[in-house]
N, CA, C and O atoms as CSV, one atom per row, in Angstrom:
chain,resi,resn,atom,element,x,y,z
A,1,UNK,N,N,-16.325,2.826,-11.786
A,1,UNK,CA,C,-15.490,2.432,-10.681
A,1,UNK,C,C,-14.783,1.126,-11.018
A,1,UNK,O,O,-15.416,0.165,-11.456
A,2,UNK,N,N,-13.485,1.094,-10.816
A,2,UNK,CA,C,-12.691,-0.086,-11.141
A,2,UNK,C,C,-12.705,-1.083,-9.980
A,2,UNK,O,O,-12.468,-0.711,-8.831
A,3,UNK,N,N,-12.983,-2.345,-10.287
A,3,UNK,CA,C,-12.943,-3.379,-9.265
A,3,UNK,C,C,-11.492,-3.724,-8.946
A,3,UNK,O,O,-10.642,-3.785,-9.834
A,4,UNK,N,N,-11.229,-3.948,-7.665
A,4,UNK,CA,C,-9.877,-4.286,-7.246
A,4,UNK,C,C,-9.651,-5.784,-7.393
A,4,UNK,O,O,-10.522,-6.599,-7.088
A,5,UNK,N,N,-8.471,-6.116,-7.862
A,5,UNK,CA,C,-8.094,-7.512,-8.009
A,5,UNK,C,C,-7.555,-8.008,-6.663
A,5,UNK,O,O,-6.661,-7.391,-6.085
A,6,UNK,N,N,-8.093,-9.111,-6.175
A,6,UNK,CA,C,-7.633,-9.699,-4.925
A,6,UNK,C,C,-6.661,-10.838,-5.215
A,6,UNK,O,O,-6.919,-11.697,-6.058
A,7,UNK,N,N,-5.532,-10.826,-4.496
A,7,UNK,CA,C,-4.472,-11.800,-4.713
A,7,UNK,C,C,-4.179,-12.486,-3.385
A,7,UNK,O,O,-4.113,-11.831,-2.344
A,8,UNK,N,N,-4.005,-13.793,-3.420
A,8,UNK,CA,C,-3.675,-14.533,-2.202
A,8,UNK,C,C,-2.355,-14.044,-1.614
A,8,UNK,O,O,-1.398,-13.785,-2.343
A,9,UNK,N,N,-2.313,-13.922,-0.303
A,9,UNK,CA,C,-1.110,-13.460,0.388
A,9,UNK,C,C,0.100,-14.311,0.008
A,9,UNK,O,O,1.183,-13.771,-0.215
A,10,UNK,N,N,-0.064,-15.604,-0.067
A,10,UNK,CA,C,1.049,-16.503,-0.390
A,10,UNK,C,C,1.586,-16.223,-1.792
A,10,UNK,O,O,2.791,-16.322,-2.024
A,11,UNK,N,N,0.701,-15.875,-2.728
A,11,UNK,CA,C,1.125,-15.534,-4.086
A,11,UNK,C,C,1.896,-14.216,-4.106
A,11,UNK,O,O,2.891,-14.078,-4.817
A,12,UNK,N,N,1.429,-13.256,-3.321
A,12,UNK,CA,C,2.125,-11.964,-3.224
A,12,UNK,C,C,3.531,-12.198,-2.680
A,12,UNK,O,O,4.505,-11.652,-3.198
A,13,UNK,N,N,3.627,-13.005,-1.642
A,13,UNK,CA,C,4.930,-13.298,-1.039
A,13,UNK,C,C,5.868,-13.920,-2.068
A,13,UNK,O,O,7.036,-13.543,-2.158
A,14,UNK,N,N,5.355,-14.868,-2.839
A,14,UNK,CA,C,6.163,-15.511,-3.886
A,14,UNK,C,C,6.608,-14.500,-4.937
A,14,UNK,O,O,7.783,-14.444,-5.300
A,15,UNK,N,N,5.658,-13.704,-5.421
A,15,UNK,CA,C,5.963,-12.727,-6.477
A,15,UNK,C,C,6.990,-11.697,-6.037
A,15,UNK,O,O,7.842,-11.288,-6.827
A,16,UNK,N,N,6.914,-11.272,-4.771
A,16,UNK,CA,C,7.826,-10.247,-4.276
A,16,UNK,C,C,9.091,-10.824,-3.640
A,16,UNK,O,O,9.997,-10.079,-3.268
A,17,UNK,N,N,9.149,-12.152,-3.518
A,17,UNK,CA,C,10.309,-12.775,-2.909
A,17,UNK,C,C,10.426,-12.470,-1.425
A,17,UNK,O,O,11.525,-12.295,-0.900
A,18,UNK,N,N,9.282,-12.410,-0.755
A,18,UNK,CA,C,9.224,-12.106,0.676
A,18,UNK,C,C,8.612,-13.292,1.405
A,18,UNK,O,O,7.685,-13.928,0.904
A,19,UNK,N,N,9.128,-13.581,2.575
A,19,UNK,CA,C,8.539,-14.618,3.422
A,19,UNK,C,C,7.121,-14.176,3.801
A,19,UNK,O,O,6.928,-13.029,4.205
A,20,UNK,N,N,6.135,-15.056,3.681
A,20,UNK,CA,C,4.756,-14.677,4.030
A,20,UNK,C,C,4.632,-14.142,5.456
A,20,UNK,O,O,3.790,-13.284,5.723
A,21,UNK,N,N,5.457,-14.637,6.366
A,21,UNK,CA,C,5.404,-14.164,7.752
A,21,UNK,C,C,5.773,-12.690,7.857
A,21,UNK,O,O,5.295,-11.997,8.755
A,22,UNK,N,N,6.611,-12.207,6.959
A,22,UNK,CA,C,6.961,-10.783,6.964
A,22,UNK,C,C,5.742,-9.953,6.581
A,22,UNK,O,O,5.499,-8.894,7.159
A,23,UNK,N,N,4.978,-10.435,5.607
A,23,UNK,CA,C,3.750,-9.728,5.226
A,23,UNK,C,C,2.764,-9.741,6.391
A,23,UNK,O,O,2.115,-8.732,6.666
A,24,UNK,N,N,2.649,-10.869,7.072
A,24,UNK,CA,C,1.775,-10.959,8.250
A,24,UNK,C,C,2.234,-9.961,9.317
A,24,UNK,O,O,1.412,-9.343,9.993
A,25,UNK,N,N,3.539,-9.811,9.458
A,25,UNK,CA,C,4.095,-8.823,10.403
A,25,UNK,C,C,3.691,-7.408,9.991
A,25,UNK,O,O,3.290,-6.609,10.837
A,26,UNK,N,N,3.795,-7.094,8.694
A,26,UNK,CA,C,3.384,-5.776,8.204
A,26,UNK,C,C,1.915,-5.518,8.537
A,26,UNK,O,O,1.536,-4.405,8.903
A,27,UNK,N,N,1.093,-6.562,8.406
A,27,UNK,CA,C,-0.336,-6.448,8.717
A,27,UNK,C,C,-0.523,-6.214,10.212
A,27,UNK,O,O,-1.342,-5.388,10.613
A,28,UNK,N,N,0.231,-6.936,11.037
A,28,UNK,CA,C,0.096,-6.781,12.494
A,28,UNK,C,C,0.515,-5.384,12.948
A,28,UNK,O,O,-0.011,-4.872,13.937
A,29,UNK,N,N,1.453,-4.765,12.240
A,29,UNK,CA,C,1.864,-3.384,12.532
A,29,UNK,C,C,0.874,-2.373,11.959
A,29,UNK,O,O,1.004,-1.171,12.191
A,30,UNK,N,N,-0.106,-2.855,11.217
A,30,UNK,CA,C,-1.120,-2.047,10.538
A,30,UNK,C,C,-0.515,-1.153,9.460
A,30,UNK,O,O,-1.041,-0.080,9.164
A,31,UNK,N,N,0.592,-1.603,8.877
A,31,UNK,CA,C,1.174,-0.917,7.726
A,31,UNK,C,C,0.414,-1.292,6.468
A,31,UNK,O,O,0.383,-0.541,5.494
A,32,UNK,N,N,-0.202,-2.476,6.507
A,32,UNK,CA,C,-1.043,-2.995,5.423
A,32,UNK,C,C,-2.384,-3.336,6.056
A,32,UNK,O,O,-2.432,-3.922,7.138
A,33,UNK,N,N,-3.472,-2.970,5.385
A,33,UNK,CA,C,-4.804,-3.290,5.911
A,33,UNK,C,C,-5.616,-4.019,4.844
A,33,UNK,O,O,-6.334,-3.393,4.063
A,34,UNK,N,N,-5.495,-5.356,4.818
A,34,UNK,CA,C,-6.240,-6.139,3.829
A,34,UNK,C,C,-7.741,-5.951,3.994
A,34,UNK,O,O,-8.235,-5.651,5.080
A,35,UNK,N,N,-8.448,-6.133,2.893
A,35,UNK,CA,C,-9.893,-5.958,2.910
A,35,UNK,C,C,-10.604,-7.093,3.636
A,35,UNK,O,O,-11.652,-6.875,4.244
A,36,UNK,N,N,-10.050,-8.297,3.582
A,36,UNK,CA,C,-10.713,-9.418,4.244
A,36,UNK,C,C,-10.175,-9.587,5.664
A,36,UNK,O,O,-9.004,-9.316,5.929
A,37,UNK,N,N,-11.022,-10.027,6.553
A,37,UNK,CA,C,-10.694,-10.152,7.975
A,37,UNK,C,C,-9.592,-11.187,8.238
A,37,UNK,O,O,-8.810,-11.027,9.176
A,38,UNK,N,N,-9.524,-12.224,7.436
A,38,UNK,CA,C,-8.521,-13.265,7.643
A,38,UNK,C,C,-7.180,-12.892,7.041
A,38,UNK,O,O,-6.201,-13.615,7.227
A,39,UNK,N,N,-7.116,-11.802,6.338
A,39,UNK,CA,C,-5.879,-11.296,5.709
A,39,UNK,C,C,-5.267,-12.329,4.764
A,39,UNK,O,O,-4.046,-12.446,4.661
A,40,UNK,N,N,-6.127,-13.069,4.081
A,40,UNK,CA,C,-5.620,-14.034,3.098
A,40,UNK,C,C,-5.466,-13.402,1.723
A,40,UNK,O,O,-4.663,-13.853,0.906
A,41,UNK,N,N,-6.245,-12.350,1.475
A,41,UNK,CA,C,-6.225,-11.705,0.170
A,41,UNK,C,C,-5.747,-10.262,0.294
A,41,UNK,O,O,-6.083,-9.552,1.242
A,42,UNK,N,N,-4.965,-9.858,-0.679
A,42,UNK,CA,C,-4.459,-8.493,-0.740
A,42,UNK,C,C,-4.838,-7.906,-2.086
A,42,UNK,O,O,-4.957,-8.630,-3.074
A,43,UNK,N,N,-5.029,-6.591,-2.128
A,43,UNK,CA,C,-5.313,-5.967,-3.419
A,43,UNK,C,C,-4.029,-5.348,-3.975
A,43,UNK,O,O,-2.975,-5.404,-3.340
A,44,UNK,N,N,-4.130,-4.768,-5.151
A,44,UNK,CA,C,-2.949,-4.236,-5.830
A,44,UNK,C,C,-2.293,-3.109,-5.035
A,44,UNK,O,O,-1.071,-2.961,-5.067
A,45,UNK,N,N,-3.087,-2.319,-4.328
A,45,UNK,CA,C,-2.523,-1.258,-3.484
A,45,UNK,C,C,-1.709,-1.849,-2.340
A,45,UNK,O,O,-0.636,-1.347,-2.008
A,46,UNK,N,N,-2.225,-2.922,-1.740
A,46,UNK,CA,C,-1.485,-3.596,-0.670
A,46,UNK,C,C,-0.150,-4.122,-1.190
A,46,UNK,O,O,0.879,-3.993,-0.528
A,47,UNK,N,N,-0.179,-4.713,-2.380
A,47,UNK,CA,C,1.035,-5.273,-2.976
A,47,UNK,C,C,2.064,-4.168,-3.209
A,47,UNK,O,O,3.244,-4.338,-2.904
A,48,UNK,N,N,1.612,-3.038,-3.750
A,48,UNK,CA,C,2.522,-1.912,-3.981
A,48,UNK,C,C,3.100,-1.412,-2.664
A,48,UNK,O,O,4.284,-1.086,-2.585
A,49,UNK,N,N,2.277,-1.354,-1.649
A,49,UNK,CA,C,2.720,-0.875,-0.330
A,49,UNK,C,C,3.737,-1.841,0.283
A,49,UNK,O,O,4.717,-1.409,0.889
A,50,UNK,N,N,3.508,-3.136,0.126
A,50,UNK,CA,C,4.458,-4.133,0.626
A,50,UNK,C,C,5.797,-3.965,-0.071
A,50,UNK,O,O,6.846,-4.003,0.572
A,51,UNK,N,N,5.762,-3.779,-1.386
A,51,UNK,CA,C,7.001,-3.563,-2.135
A,51,UNK,C,C,7.723,-2.310,-1.669
A,51,UNK,O,O,8.948,-2.301,-1.552
A,52,UNK,N,N,6.964,-1.248,-1.403
A,52,UNK,CA,C,7.557,-0.007,-0.915
A,52,UNK,C,C,8.212,-0.225,0.447
A,52,UNK,O,O,9.344,0.202,0.669
A,53,UNK,N,N,7.505,-0.886,1.354
A,53,UNK,CA,C,8.057,-1.137,2.693
A,53,UNK,C,C,9.328,-1.967,2.587
A,53,UNK,O,O,10.327,-1.679,3.247
A,54,UNK,N,N,9.282,-2.991,1.759
A,54,UNK,CA,C,10.476,-3.829,1.566
A,54,UNK,C,C,11.648,-2.985,1.070
A,54,UNK,O,O,12.762,-3.100,1.582
A,55,UNK,N,N,11.395,-2.139,0.074
A,55,UNK,CA,C,12.456,-1.292,-0.471
A,55,UNK,C,C,12.978,-0.304,0.565
A,55,UNK,O,O,14.185,-0.088,0.665
A,56,UNK,N,N,12.074,0.295,1.335
A,56,UNK,CA,C,12.508,1.240,2.368
A,56,UNK,C,C,13.430,0.553,3.377
A,56,UNK,O,O,14.452,1.109,3.779
A,57,UNK,N,N,13.055,-0.657,3.775
A,57,UNK,CA,C,13.838,-1.368,4.781
A,57,UNK,C,C,15.153,-1.910,4.213
A,57,UNK,O,O,16.213,-1.734,4.814
A,58,UNK,N,N,15.079,-2.567,3.058
A,58,UNK,CA,C,16.254,-3.251,2.515
A,58,UNK,C,C,17.195,-2.319,1.757
A,58,UNK,O,O,18.412,-2.422,1.910
A,59,UNK,N,N,16.664,-1.424,0.954
A,59,UNK,CA,C,17.510,-0.597,0.097
A,59,UNK,C,C,17.903,0.734,0.728
A,59,UNK,O,O,18.947,1.299,0.403
A,60,UNK,N,N,17.052,1.234,1.640
A,60,UNK,CA,C,17.318,2.542,2.221
A,60,UNK,C,C,17.642,2.487,3.704
A,60,UNK,O,O,17.966,3.510,4.307
A,61,UNK,N,N,17.558,1.304,4.298
A,61,UNK,CA,C,17.916,1.141,5.705
A,61,UNK,C,C,16.978,1.832,6.681
A,61,UNK,O,O,17.382,2.181,7.790
A,62,UNK,N,N,15.726,2.032,6.277
A,62,UNK,CA,C,14.755,2.685,7.150
A,62,UNK,C,C,14.361,1.718,8.268
A,62,UNK,O,O,14.099,0.542,8.015
A,63,UNK,N,N,14.321,2.217,9.496
A,63,UNK,CA,C,13.966,1.349,10.624
A,63,UNK,C,C,12.450,1.289,10.816
A,63,UNK,O,O,11.707,2.075,10.229
A,64,UNK,N,N,12.004,0.347,11.645
A,64,UNK,CA,C,10.569,0.115,11.835
A,64,UNK,C,C,9.839,1.325,12.409
A,64,UNK,O,O,8.659,1.525,12.123
A,65,UNK,N,N,10.523,2.132,13.212
A,65,UNK,CA,C,9.881,3.304,13.804
A,65,UNK,C,C,9.559,4.367,12.755
A,65,UNK,O,O,8.591,5.112,12.907
A,66,UNK,N,N,10.364,4.443,11.693
A,66,UNK,CA,C,10.155,5.467,10.666
A,66,UNK,C,C,9.144,5.040,9.597
A,66,UNK,O,O,8.567,5.893,8.921
A,67,UNK,N,N,8.927,3.747,9.439
A,67,UNK,CA,C,8.030,3.252,8.383
A,67,UNK,C,C,6.636,3.881,8.479
A,67,UNK,O,O,6.153,4.393,7.469
A,68,UNK,N,N,5.960,3.872,9.641
A,68,UNK,CA,C,4.607,4.452,9.666
A,68,UNK,C,C,4.592,5.946,9.352
A,68,UNK,O,O,3.616,6.451,8.797
A,69,UNK,N,N,5.643,6.645,9.696
A,69,UNK,CA,C,5.722,8.077,9.389
A,69,UNK,C,C,5.788,8.275,7.878
A,69,UNK,O,O,5.072,9.106,7.318
A,70,UNK,N,N,6.645,7.511,7.234
A,70,UNK,CA,C,6.792,7.609,5.776
A,70,UNK,C,C,5.492,7.210,5.082
A,70,UNK,O,O,5.055,7.880,4.146
A,71,UNK,N,N,4.878,6.128,5.536
A,71,UNK,CA,C,3.618,5.683,4.931
A,71,UNK,C,C,2.532,6.743,5.095
A,71,UNK,O,O,1.754,6.989,4.174
A,72,UNK,N,N,2.481,7.367,6.267
A,72,UNK,CA,C,1.486,8.417,6.508
A,72,UNK,C,C,1.713,9.601,5.558
A,72,UNK,O,O,0.760,10.138,4.993
A,73,UNK,N,N,2.956,9.996,5.389
A,73,UNK,CA,C,3.263,11.103,4.475
A,73,UNK,C,C,2.881,10.753,3.040
A,73,UNK,O,O,2.331,11.586,2.320
A,74,UNK,N,N,3.169,9.536,2.630
A,74,UNK,CA,C,2.802,9.100,1.275
A,74,UNK,C,C,1.284,9.088,1.110
A,74,UNK,O,O,0.763,9.495,0.072
A,75,UNK,N,N,0.578,8.618,2.144
A,75,UNK,CA,C,-0.894,8.624,2.085
A,75,UNK,C,C,-1.430,10.050,1.952
A,75,UNK,O,O,-2.373,10.291,1.197
A,76,UNK,N,N,-0.832,10.990,2.681
A,76,UNK,CA,C,-1.247,12.388,2.579
A,76,UNK,C,C,-0.993,12.933,1.179
A,76,UNK,O,O,-1.845,13.617,0.612
A,77,UNK,N,N,0.177,12.633,0.623
A,77,UNK,CA,C,0.486,13.082,-0.743
A,77,UNK,C,C,-0.505,12.516,-1.748
A,77,UNK,O,O,-0.973,13.234,-2.631
A,78,UNK,N,N,-0.828,11.233,-1.619
A,78,UNK,CA,C,-1.798,10.611,-2.524
A,78,UNK,C,C,-3.166,11.266,-2.391
A,78,UNK,O,O,-3.849,11.498,-3.389
A,79,UNK,N,N,-3.563,11.561,-1.162
A,79,UNK,CA,C,-4.854,12.208,-0.930
A,79,UNK,C,C,-4.879,13.589,-1.593
A,79,UNK,O,O,-5.839,13.935,-2.281
A,80,UNK,N,N,-3.826,14.368,-1.381
A,80,UNK,CA,C,-3.751,15.695,-2.003
A,80,UNK,C,C,-3.734,15.605,-3.525
A,80,UNK,O,O,-4.369,16.408,-4.209
A,81,UNK,N,N,-3.010,14.634,-4.045
A,81,UNK,CA,C,-2.951,14.431,-5.493
A,81,UNK,C,C,-4.346,14.124,-6.048
A,81,UNK,O,O,-4.755,14.678,-7.068
A,82,UNK,N,N,-5.060,13.240,-5.365
A,82,UNK,CA,C,-6.411,12.894,-5.811
A,82,UNK,C,C,-7.358,14.091,-5.734
A,82,UNK,O,O,-8.201,14.275,-6.612
A,83,UNK,N,N,-7.220,14.899,-4.692
A,83,UNK,CA,C,-8.032,16.115,-4.585
A,83,UNK,C,C,-7.739,17.061,-5.744
A,83,UNK,O,O,-8.652,17.635,-6.337
A,84,UNK,N,N,-6.475,17.213,-6.054
A,84,UNK,CA,C,-6.066,18.072,-7.171
A,84,UNK,C,C,-6.680,17.568,-8.474
A,84,UNK,O,O,-7.223,18.350,-9.254
A,85,UNK,N,N,-6.592,16.257,-8.707
A,85,UNK,CA,C,-7.166,15.697,-9.934
A,85,UNK,C,C,-8.667,15.896,-9.992
A,85,UNK,O,O,-9.209,16.216,-11.050
A,86,UNK,N,N,-9.352,15.710,-8.861
A,86,UNK,CA,C,-10.803,15.911,-8.817
A,86,UNK,C,C,-11.155,17.368,-9.107
A,86,UNK,O,O,-12.078,17.647,-9.872
A,87,UNK,N,N,-10.423,18.289,-8.499
A,87,UNK,CA,C,-10.679,19.720,-8.731
A,87,UNK,C,C,-10.409,20.091,-10.177
A,87,UNK,O,O,-11.174,20.840,-10.784
A,88,UNK,N,N,-9.317,19.566,-10.733
A,88,UNK,CA,C,-8.977,19.841,-12.121
A,88,UNK,C,C,-10.046,19.302,-13.060
A,88,UNK,O,O,-10.423,19.957,-14.032
A,89,UNK,N,N,-10.532,18.096,-12.756
A,89,UNK,CA,C,-11.575,17.484,-13.575
A,89,UNK,C,C,-12.863,18.296,-13.496
A,89,UNK,O,O,-13.528,18.499,-14.511
A,90,UNK,N,N,-13.218,18.759,-12.311
A,90,UNK,CA,C,-14.431,19.563,-12.133
A,90,UNK,C,C,-14.291,20.907,-12.861
A,90,UNK,O,O,-15.255,21.394,-13.452
A,91,UNK,N,N,-13.117,21.493,-12.821
A,91,UNK,CA,C,-12.900,22.769,-13.512
A,91,UNK,C,C,-13.049,22.602,-15.017
A,91,UNK,O,O,-13.610,23.474,-15.680
A,92,UNK,N,N,-12.559,21.503,-15.561
A,92,UNK,CA,C,-12.679,21.250,-17.007
A,92,UNK,C,C,-14.135,21.056,-17.402
A,92,UNK,O,O,-14.547,21.495,-18.475
A,93,UNK,N,N,-14.913,20.408,-16.553
A,93,UNK,CA,C,-16.330,20.185,-16.847
A,93,UNK,C,C,-17.104,21.496,-16.844
A,93,UNK,O,O,-18.063,21.665,-17.598
A,94,UNK,N,N,-16.677,22.424,-15.983
A,94,UNK,CA,C,-17.398,23.698,-15.871
A,94,UNK,C,C,-17.009,24.694,-16.948
A,94,UNK,O,O,-17.675,25.715,-17.116
A,95,UNK,N,N,-15.955,24.414,-17.671
A,95,UNK,CA,C,-15.521,25.364,-18.723
A,95,UNK,C,C,-16.021,24.974,-20.070
A,95,UNK,O,O,-15.747,25.663,-21.053
């Protein structure tokens, strides 16, 4: 099992060129769910999700109402992809 790297929210904001308050807003909308209760640290998945949300809003003009729908669909795709990989891995072990 791979350990997740935790990154300070302020560092993520700097790296992505986003105001930290925007990330806090994403957290308040529950688009991002940091592992720590104070939401000071984010993992690599959170960082990728923040970048995706930023791109959806800035580059594609997606509004706030559509963001959770898109995120939910992406989460479903990732879940199905992981199931497929697990099944494929199990099939290879059994052959």
